[in-house]
C-alpha positions as CSV (number, residue, x, y, z in Angstrom):
1,M,0.1,0.7,0.6
2,P,2.9,2.3,-1.0
3,I,-0.3,5.3,-1.5
4,F,-0.7,5.2,2.2
5,A,2.6,4.5,3.3
6,I,3.5,8.4,2.0
7,I,1.0,9.7,3.7
8,L,1.4,8.4,6.6
9,K,5.2,9.4,5.8
10,F,4.4,13.3,5.9
11,W,1.6,13.2,8.0
12,P,2.4,15.6,10.5
13,K,4.6,13.5,13.6
14,E,3.8,14.1,16.9
15,R,5.4,16.6,18.5
16,S,5.7,18.7,21.9
17,A,5.0,22.6,23.3
18,A,8.2,23.2,23.1
19,D,9.5,22.1,19.9
20,P,11.4,24.8,17.5
21,Q,9.9,23.9,14.3
22,D,7.0,25.5,12.1
23,K,6.9,28.6,14.4
24,M,4.4,30.2,12.1
25,F,2.0,27.6,13.2
26,K,2.8,27.4,17.6
27,F,-2.1,27.2,18.1
28,L,-1.4,23.5,15.9
29,R,1.5,22.7,17.6
30,F,-0.7,19.6,19.4
31,N,0.7,16.5,20.6
32,I,-1.6,14.4,18.5
33,N,-0.8,9.7,18.1
34,L,-1.2,7.8,15.4
35,I,-4.3,5.8,15.6
36,T,-6.4,9.2,16.6
37,R,-4.6,11.2,13.4
38,I,-5.1,8.0,11.4
39,L,-9.5,7.5,12.9
40,V,-9.8,10.6,11.1
41,L,-8.7,9.8,7.8
42,S,-10.6,6.8,8.0
43,D,-13.8,9.0,8.5
44,F,-13.4,11.2,6.0
45,F,-12.5,8.8,3.2
46,L,-16.1,7.0,5.1
47,F,-18.2,9.8,4.7
48,L,-16.7,10.6,1.2
49,S,-17.9,7.0,0.0
50,S,-21.5,7.3,1.7
51,G,-21.9,11.0,0.5
52,L,-21.4,10.5,-3.3
53,L,-24.6,9.4,-3.5
54,S,-27.0,10.5,-0.8
55,P,-27.5,14.4,-3.2
56,I,-29.0,12.1,-5.5
57,Y,-30.0,9.4,-4.4
58,A,-34.1,10.0,-4.6
59,V,-32.8,10.9,-8.1
60,F,-31.7,7.0,-8.7
61,V,-34.6,5.2,-7.0
62,L,-37.0,7.2,-9.3
63,N,-35.5,6.2,-12.4
64,K,-34.6,3.1,-11.5
65,I,-36.7,1.3,-9.5
66,H,-40.1,0.1,-11.0
67,G,-42.9,1.4,-9.1
68,S,-41.6,4.5,-7.3
69,S,-42.6,7.9,-6.0
70,L,-42.0,9.7,-3.3
71,E,-43.3,7.4,-0.8
72,I,-40.6,4.8,-1.3
73,I,-38.2,6.9,-0.9
74,G,-39.4,8.1,2.4
75,I,-40.0,4.4,3.7
76,A,-36.8,3.6,2.9
77,T,-35.1,6.5,4.9
78,A,-36.6,5.8,8.1
79,I,-36.2,1.8,7.8
80,Y,-32.4,3.7,7.4
81,W,-33.5,5.3,11.0
82,T,-35.8,2.8,12.0
83,S,-32.6,-0.4,11.3
84,R,-30.0,2.3,13.2
85,V,-32.3,3.4,15.8
86,V,-33.1,-0.4,16.8
87,S,-28.9,-2.1,17.0
88,V,-27.2,0.8,17.8
89,V,-28.0,0.4,21.6
90,P,-27.7,-3.5,21.7
91,L,-24.1,-3.3,19.7
92,S,-23.2,-0.8,22.1
93,H,-23.9,-2.1,25.2
94,L,-21.8,-5.7,23.2
95,M,-19.1,-3.7,23.0
96,D,-19.3,-2.3,26.5
97,R,-19.8,-6.2,28.2
98,I,-16.2,-7.0,25.7
99,K,-13.1,-6.3,28.2
100,G,-10.7,-4.7,25.4
101,E,-10.4,-2.1,22.7
102,K,-10.2,-5.4,20.2
103,D,-14.6,-6.0,20.1
104,E,-14.8,-1.7,18.9
105,Y,-11.7,-2.0,16.4
106,Y,-13.4,-5.5,15.0
107,F,-16.8,-4.2,14.7
108,M,-15.7,-0.9,13.1
109,L,-13.5,-2.5,10.5
110,I,-16.0,-4.7,9.9
111,G,-19.0,-1.7,9.9
112,T,-16.7,0.2,7.2
113,L,-16.1,-2.9,5.0
114,L,-19.7,-3.3,4.9
115,I,-20.6,0.0,4.2
116,A,-17.9,0.1,1.6
117,T,-20.0,-2.8,-0.2
118,L,-23.4,-2.5,0.0
119,P,-23.9,0.2,-2.4
120,L,-22.7,-2.9,-5.3
121,G,-26.5,-4.1,-4.4
122,Y,-28.0,-0.7,-5.9
123,I,-26.6,-2.1,-9.3
124,F,-29.0,-4.9,-9.4
125,A,-32.0,-3.0,-7.9
126,T,-35.1,-3.2,-9.3
127,E,-38.1,-3.6,-6.8
128,P,-38.6,-1.6,-3.9
129,W,-37.8,-4.1,-0.9
130,H,-33.9,-4.3,-2.5
131,I,-33.4,-0.8,-1.2
132,Y,-35.2,-1.1,2.1
133,L,-32.7,-4.2,2.4
134,I,-29.5,-2.3,1.8
135,Q,-31.3,1.1,3.8
136,A,-31.9,-1.6,6.8
137,M,-28.2,-3.1,6.6
138,N,-27.3,0.4,6.0
139,G,-28.8,1.4,9.5
140,I,-26.8,-2.0,11.4
141,A,-23.1,-0.7,9.9
142,F,-23.2,2.2,10.6
143,S,-24.3,1.2,14.0
144,M,-22.0,-0.8,14.1
145,I,-18.5,1.9,13.4
146,I,-20.2,5.6,15.1
147,P,-20.4,3.7,18.5
148,A,-16.5,1.7,18.1
149,W,-15.5,4.9,16.6
150,R,-16.5,7.0,19.4
151,V,-15.0,4.4,21.9
152,I,-11.2,4.3,20.1
153,F,-11.0,8.1,19.6
154,T,-11.9,9.2,23.0
155,K,-10.0,7.5,24.6
156,N,-6.6,8.5,22.8
157,L,-7.6,12.4,22.5
158,N,-4.7,14.7,24.1
159,N,-6.4,15.7,27.7
160,E,-5.2,19.4,27.1
161,H,-7.1,19.7,23.7
162,V,-10.3,17.8,23.2
163,S,-12.3,20.3,21.5
164,Y,-9.2,20.7,19.1
165,E,-9.3,17.1,18.2
166,W,-12.9,16.7,17.7
167,S,-13.0,19.5,15.5
168,L,-10.6,17.8,13.0
169,D,-12.7,15.2,12.3
170,D,-15.6,17.7,12.7
171,V,-13.5,19.7,9.6
172,G,-12.9,16.4,7.5
173,V,-15.8,14.9,7.3
174,G,-17.5,18.5,6.8
175,I,-14.9,18.4,3.3
176,A,-15.8,14.2,2.7
177,T,-18.9,16.1,2.5
178,A,-18.8,19.6,0.3
179,I,-16.2,17.3,-2.5
180,S,-18.7,14.1,-2.6
181,A,-22.2,16.3,-2.7
182,A,-20.9,18.1,-6.5
183,L,-18.3,14.9,-7.2
184,G,-21.1,11.9,-6.8
185,A,-23.7,14.4,-9.1
186,L,-20.8,15.1,-11.6
187,I,-19.8,11.0,-12.3
188,A,-23.3,10.4,-11.7
189,Q,-24.3,12.6,-15.4
190,T,-21.7,11.2,-16.9
191,F,-21.1,8.1,-16.7
192,G,-24.7,6.8,-14.9
193,F,-25.5,5.3,-11.7
194,D,-24.0,1.7,-12.6
195,V,-20.1,3.3,-12.0
196,L,-21.1,6.3,-9.3
197,F,-22.2,2.9,-7.2
198,I,-18.6,0.8,-8.2
199,F,-16.8,4.5,-7.2
200,I,-18.0,4.8,-3.6
201,Y,-16.8,0.7,-3.6
202,L,-12.9,1.6,-4.0
203,V,-13.3,5.5,-2.5
204,G,-15.0,3.3,0.7
205,L,-11.9,0.2,0.5
206,V,-9.7,3.2,1.1
207,S,-11.4,4.0,4.9
208,V,-11.0,-0.2,5.5
209,L,-7.3,-0.6,3.7
210,V,-6.8,3.3,6.3
211,L,-7.9,1.2,9.1
212,L,-6.0,-1.8,8.8
213,L,-2.6,0.1,8.9
214,I,-3.0,0.5,12.7
215,Y,-3.5,-3.5,13.2
216,K,-0.1,-5.0,12.0
217,G,0.3,-8.3,13.8
218,E,-2.2,-10.4,15.8
219,G,-2.2,-8.3,19.5
220,S,-0.2,-4.8,18.9
221,F,-2.8,-2.7,18.3
222,L,-4.8,-3.7,21.0
223,E,-1.4,-3.8,22.9
224,W,-0.6,-0.1,21.1
225,L,-4.1,1.5,23.4
226,K,-3.1,-0.9,26.8
227,M,0.4,1.1,26.4
228,R,-1.2,4.0,26.5
229,R,-3.9,3.8,28.5
230,D,-1.6,1.9,31.4
231,G,0.8,5.1,30.9
232,H,-2.4,7.9,31.1
233,A,-3.4,5.8,34.3
234,K,0.5,5.9,36.1
235,K,0.1,9.6,35.6
236,G,-2.8,10.4,37.7
237,L,-5.0,11.5,34.1
């Protein structure tokens, strides 16, 4: 994965407030660890992927699904949110019951893979129940990702710059959403929806591959988190 090696090579290294470099950007000289940076990058590609279809989803349904109507679009959206609301609490409870962060990591990884793969189902969707099923699975996938991502992200925050580090993800998601809104419409109009769904899949896979960067060998990711947590405990954090 040379592209990711390049990204990490030029990504700002962890630095302390005493670092004499980059004096013009003192206010950005915070100690942001590798896990936090990779999670932000993964979130960027996740929302870049999911945002490619969102603005034009109604157009796709009305043009491609037999017997489609505004009512069907509304029902599909309601199914997504119902599925997400119903599944997020039990999944989060399960994550809490399992000790350590390994389960959160796998939930996040599998959920991201589902989000990347599910849009391919729209290529073969012709009936309303097809999109209902895809939307329900999308809701469950996001219920796997969001709590797990927040747990790992929160545990790796710099306690002195919590708001700043959360804002980095917010900015990344905002930029990804803005780019995807225009790019998705352009691809669909120029090449058609099938090409768009394949492109969504490929961008989603990038998010999965970014997450794999923080798991090098069995237990290494979990061990890294454990070492950080033990270090914070000794410091009274």
